[in-house]
Phi, psi and omega in degrees: 000317178300309184292332180290332182248011185302322182294348179271350189294143165247184187300325185285323180288321178299309181295321175300314180297318183294318187294312180295324172303316173293320181293329180253022180042057176303135184253146186303321187292347187267357173167056179310329183279338173289309184299312174305321175296315181288331175297303182300322173298319183294317177307328177276346187240005183310313183304338179279339186293134169288171182298318176301327179284335174288314180296313181296323180288315182290323174304314179294315182303322187290321182287337181247014179053051170275105183260084182249089187301315177295334178284316181296325179286334171288332170285328185296312187291316181280340177291316177297313190285345183242018184312321181298341186268353186287136162276167183302322179298316185295316179302310182295320180296316177287324172295318184290322177299312184295314180295315178303327182269001179059039173259112185267075183271089184298314176298327177286317175300320176301310181295322180287319181297317176296321177286336183280334182306315177287344184253017187305326183295327186282347182278345181275128182290000000 
């Protein structure tokens, strides 16, 4: 279904598809071409993503072990530049995803740490 309508996707459709793949722990062997197409598409559209879309995308990629360093770097830059827009959940998702993928993005982690301090009460479930 996804591959049949991929040409019709906008940012919301693509992020939703990626998030669902991550939520259900999709494995690359089950349909790598669809996932590869989504990863490629995301790489060219990340500047259009809202903060929640960036957080959901990197979270899903970490869940399904998409280790694409250029894509992670492309997510890091807008995350840092828009760090003040992030809610606690988005900070947590991005930090968890980069840690899960073993990507030591020091500037991103520094920005997330600074942004998280004033939001510390929001991290309590």
